[in-house]
N, C-alpha and C positions, 0 to 999 in steps of 0.2 A: 620440609615444610617451608613455604614462602610467606612472609608477612607483607601484605599489600595495603594501601590506603584505601582505594576503591577498585573493586573488580567489576568490569563490564562483561556480560556473557552475551555473545552473539555479535558478529561483524557485519550485519546488514546496515542499512541506512540509519535505523534508529540507534543501534549500538554504537556505529561510528560517530554520530552526531553527539551522543552522550559522552563518550570518551574524549572527543575533541573539545567540547565544551569544558569539561572538568580539567583537562590538561592545560587549556588555555588559562584557566584560572590558578595554575601553579599547583594543582592537586595531583599526587602521584597516582597514576591510573595504569591498570593492566587489563587489556582487552583480550579475552580469550575467544577464539573462533575455530570451529571444528573443521572447516574447509581449508583448502590450500590457497584460497584468495578471499578477499573481502566482497561484500555486495549483496550476498544473500539472494533473495528473489529480484533484486535489481542488478544482479551480476551478469556476466556474459560467459560465453564459451566459444571456441573456435573449431571449425571444420576446414582444414587447409586455409584457403584464402578468405573464408567467410567467418564474419563475427555475428553471433546471434545473441540478442538479449534473452536472458533466461525467462523472465516473467514480465516485469514492468517495462514498458516501451515509451512512455512519456512522463514528462515531469511538470509539475505546478509549482508556483511560489518563486519563480525566478525574476519576475517583474519587481519594480521599485516597491519596497514595503512588503514584499512577499516573504514567507519564512525563510526560503533558501537565500534570498538577497541579503536579508538581515543577518542570517547566520554566517554567510561568507564575509560580509562587511565586519562583523564582530570578530571573526577569526583572522582579520587582516589578509584575506586572499581574494583571488578573482574567481568568479564562477565559471564553470566550463563553458565552452563556446556552444550556443544553441540558437535555434531558429524558432520563431513562433508558428504554430500549426494553424493554417488558415485555409480550408476549415479545420477545426479541431477533429472532427470526424464526419464521415459522410454515412448516413444510415439509410439502408435500403430495406423496406418493410416487405419487400417481395410481393407486392400487391398491385404492380403495374402502373403506379403513380409517380415513380420516379424517386431518387434519393433526397433525403433531408439534409442539408449541409449546415453544420454549426459554425456559421462564419464568426471570425474574431470581431469584426465590426458590428457593434450592437444594432446599428440601424439596419444593416443587411440581414441580421439574425431575425429582427422583428418582422421584416418583409417576408422571410422563409417561413417564419411560423404562421403568419396570416395566410399565406399561400396554401400551406398543408393542413393547418388546423383552424380554419375559420370559425370564429365565435369563441375562441379560447383566450381572448385578450385579458380578461379579467384574472383568469388562472395565472398567467405569466406576470401580470402586474402585481399579483399577490406574492408570488415567488420572489420577484424583484425586490420588494419592500422587505421581505424577510431575509434575503440574501444580504442586502445592505446592512441590516442590523446585525446579523450573524457575523459579517466579515469584519465590521468595526469591533465587535465584541472580541472576536478571535485575535484582532490585532493588538488587543490590550493584554494579552497572555492570561486569560482566566485560568483558575484551577478547578477542574471538575474531574470526577466527583468529590464533594468535600468530605473530608475525614477528621478535620480538627480546626481549631480556631485560626490558625495561620492560613489554612486553605480558604476558610470562610472570608477572612480579611481580603485576600487577594482575589477572591471572586467578586466581592462587593465593589473593589476598586475598578474592576473592569466593566461593572454593569452600568447602564444609562437608563432613563426612564423608558425608552421605547423597548429595551430588552425586557422589562418587567412585562410589558404588554405582550410581547411575542412569546414570552414564557408560558403564557396561557395555553399556547398551541403545543406544548412540549409532548404531549401524550397523543397528538394527531399524527396521521399518516399522510403521505402525498395524495392518496385517494381521497382522504377527507378534504383537502384543498381542492380537488377536482369537484366534489359535491358542493362545497362552499360556493364556488365559482360558477356553478351550473355547467361545467364541462364534463361531467362524469359519464354522459352518453356517448361521447366521441371515442369510439373504439379504436380508431387509428391513433389518436393521441394517446390513449392508454397503452396500446402495443409499443408505441415510440418510447414512452416513460419506462415501461417494464424493461425494454433492452438496455436503455441508458443507465438506469438505476442499478440494474443487476451488476454492471461493470464496476460500480463505484461503492455500492453498499451491500452486495450480495443479496439483496432482497428486491422484490417487484414493488410497484407502487403502492400496493395495499398493505405492505409491511415495511416500508421505509419511512423513518422519522420525518415528518414535514420540514422541521427546521434543518435537518441534514440535507434532504433532498433538493430543497429550495436553492441551497447553495451549490451543490455539485451539478445541478442542471445549468448553471451559468459559469462554470469554471472556465470554459473556452472563450468567453467574450471579454473584450477590454472593459475596464483596465487590467483584467487578470488575464489568464491565457494558459494554454497547454504548450509545452516546448519539446522539441526534438533536439536531442543532444547530438553534437557532432562527434563521430567516433563510435560511441556505444554508450549505454547507460552506466558502463563501469567507470566513466569519466567522473561521474558524481562521487562515487565511492573513492576513486584515486585522490581527488582534492581533499576530501575529508581525512583519508589516510596520511596524506602528506602533512596535513596540519597537526594531527595528533602526534606524529613522529617528530615533527619540528619542535612540539612543545613538551618533548621528552616522555611521552606515554610509552608504554611497552606493549607491542603487538605480537601475540603468540599465536600463529597459524598451526592448524593440525592439532589443536588442543581441544578435545571434546569434554565438555562438562557432563559428568555422569552422577553427580550427587551434591546435594547441599544440606548442611546441618548447622544448627545454631547452638552455641554453648551459652546457656543462661548465666553461668558464673563468669565466664570470660567475656561475654557480650560480644563475641566474634563469630562470624560465619566460616565455616570450613567448607572449601569447595574441592570436591574430588574431581580429578581430570585424568583422562587418558591421553597421553602426549604421543609424539611420533614414536613408531615401532612398538606401540602398545604399552609404553612405559606409564606407570602410575605415579601421579603427582598430587600434592596437596597444597592448597593456598588458603591463607586466612585473611580476613578483612572485616572491618567493622560494617561496611557497606557493600552490597552487591546490587548492580543495576542489571536487571534480567530483560533483555529485548526479544527473548524467545516467545513463541506462542504460550499463553498462560497454561494451555493444556499439558505443555512439557513438565510444568511443576508437579504434576501427579506422579511422574516418574522420578523426578529430582529430589522432592522433599521426603523426609522420613514418615512412615506410616504408624509409628509406635509412640508419638508424642501428642498429648491432648490438645495442647494449644495450636499445633500445627494442624491436626486433624480438623479442627473447626474450619479452618481456611480451606483445606482439601475439600471438605464437603461442598463449599461454595463453588469451588472450581469444577467439581464433578457435575454440577447442574448447568454448566455453560453449554449453549447451543453448539452443534457441530457444523463447522464452516464447510464450504464445498471444496472440491478439488478441481483440477483443470486437466484437460487433454490439450496438449500443445504441439501443433505441426510447425516444423522448421523446414522451409523450402528455398530454393534459389531458381530463378528463371532468367531468361534473357530479357533485358529491359524493353526491347522493342515489342514484346508480347503484351505489355501492359496497355490500357486504354489511354489515349492522349490525356494529359493533365490529370492523371490518376492521383487522387488524395493519398496522403501518407497513412491514414487511418480510416478504416471502413468497418461498417457493422451490417451483417446481413441476417435477416430473420430467417429461421429454417427450423424445421421439426426434426430432421434427422440428418446429421448427428446432434443437432442443436444450433442454436443461433452462433454465428461466427463473428469473432472480432480480430480484424486483420491489421497488422502494422507491416508497412512496405519501407524499405530503406530508400534514401534519396540519393541520386547520383552524386558520387564524390563524397559521401559522408563517412567513409572508411569501413563500412559494413560489408561491401562486396566490390570486386573489381569493376572498373568502368564498363557500362554496357550490360551489367548484370544487377540483379535486385534480390535482396532477401526478402521472404514472406514469412511472417510469424502469425499463426492462426491459432486462436484459443477458443476452447469450448468448455463450458462448465460440466462437471461430472461428479457423480457420487463417488466416494473414495473406497469404502471398505471392501467391496466386491473385488476390486482389482488385486488385493492381497490374498485371495483365496483360489485364484486360478492356477491350474497346472501350467508349466512352462509352454507346452504346445498350444493350449487354449489361449494363453496370454499373447503369444506371437501371432497367432491367427486373428485375434481380436484386433490387434495393432494394424495388421495388413488390411482388414476390412475398414477400419476407421481412416487410414490413409487414403484408400481408394475413394471413399465417400467425401472426404475433405477436398481431394484433388478434383473429382468430378464437379463439386459445387463451384470451386474456383475457376475451372475451365469454362463451365457453362455461363457463369455470372460475369467474368471478366474477358471472355473470349480468348483464353489461352490455348494455344495448341499444345498437345501432348509432347511434341518434339522439342518444345522450349524449356523443359525442366532440366535443371543441372544437378539438383540434389533435393532428397526428400528424407525426412526422418520424423519420428513421433516420440513425444515423452507423455507418459502417464502419471497418475498420482504416485505410482511406485518409484518412478524416476525422481519426481520431486522429493519424495521421502529420502532418497539416497543423497541428493544434491543439497538439500536445505536441513535435513534432520526434522523437518516438521512432521508431527504425528499424522500418519496415514497420508502424508503428501498434501495436507491442507494448504489452500492459498487464501489470502485475505484474512481479514479479522473476524469478529463475532457476527457481523452483520448488523446494519444500523437500524434495527427495529427500535420503536419507541421504549421498549423495555431495557434496552442495552446501550442507549445513546445518552450522551451528556451526563446529566446528574444521576442517571439510573445505571450507569455503566460500571465497568471494572475499573477501580481506582488505581493510579499509579503508586499511591501510598498503600502498602499492604499492612495488615494487622501484625505482621511479623517484623519486629524492629530491625531496621537496617536493610530491608529487602524492598527494592523499588522496581517498578515495572514500566516500560515504554514498548512501543510497537504498534501494529495496526489493530489490536484489540483494545487499546487505550484511547481516551478522548484525545484529538478530535476524530480519529478513525483512520482509514486506509490511505494509500498512496504515499509517495516519497514526502510530500508536504505534510501530511497528517502524522506520519511516524516521527518526523523532525520536531514537529510541534510537541508531540508527546514526550520525546527526549528532553526537550528544553524545560518542560513542567517538572519531570522527575528530578532533573538536576538542580532546579531552583528549590525544590522541597528538600532535597538531600543537603544542600548547602545551608539552608535555613536551619535545619536540624543541627547542624555544626556550628551554628552561630555566624555564618558567612553569607553573603549575598553578591550578586554581580548584576551590573546594569546592562542588560541586554538592549540593544537599540530597538526603538519602536518604529 
């Protein structure tokens, strides 16, 4: 039995951020990660000379005042080398009208919108005003959802008069904004919004919270931006890992948490762990910060204790996130179109809309003259786990062929220019990340699960805190880092401590 001060479960970006923050405050921290490396869905893997980002391929929040810039400044370290993506993405609706480029320059992006979506100015103006309010609000580190008086105090500190006005829209969707602005009959605009919002909220425009959608639709524009990391997405994890190790946190890889139980008399959590070579271990701590998907708690928490079961019932009602099919390929760089953007999106019915990330020359992901292509498609999850092995492999072959054919037709790639092809499915992600059914992303930013109506970082189980992509403010490396900061502030306040994170 090992007695710890704080145990952090999961070594993705959220868990690493939480551990680094607490360790920097001098709190003894043990981070338990089931995999042989940190990073989670923002990690990487190698195939010979090729480096592939597992899931996440772009970063937000590295600009001045962004969550990652503030985080690294607080930790006293430098951010990993990165370049702004311009355009942040190029979206092809496959309708013959040419791609829509999400330019970093706000003026160019306005011209692009007017060209492709005439008559939509009021919609974008409304989104812009909501975004400004939301971003200023988020920069003041609010606590949502509120679960006690401390949470309420810090929420009120972050609010300004305009936030109260925009709060009226908290139950509306992006589709409602289209209707308010009179742009709801523009089917091409709706298709564009559905494609983009599905990436960042797991929901289309008629199911994405208006306040969330208004912000993510403008993440690529100055003064914000989307960034491409030099080397790989693993660099973000590496910086956080070096910080927590520098500040004397303990990182235990290949340590899978298999059970959590709370002793009401001892007021301690017992964390059951399977370590290397199957060794069973136990850790105890007053506080546990869990960065795993909340659905994992259904397997980890005991089912025979009444006060725990009340919370379990709430978790059972959570919506099921999507999974993803991800194609990892390598081509000769000369096969790509001239000035090809690093991120592309293509509307397609079969196998589904494609989101493509292409490495840059000299960024460390492929040898010079070659490029990695990572192509993701949303997928249902459960049916993948019921296939016989032959059916599973046959389905993968069919999907690889469909994706390759789409890429060759769309980008003009010759079949002789391929150097590597492989496919990951929800079963692959279940093995890599330990996520139930290989789910990706959080709960989906529907009005019923966003902001004040979402799942709280402060659970009703004393000393159990949550962070990650299912906790406010949502998905992406910036979102999960913000959630980790919120959980750490709550944990330290519960202990009578606080820290002054830079604004």
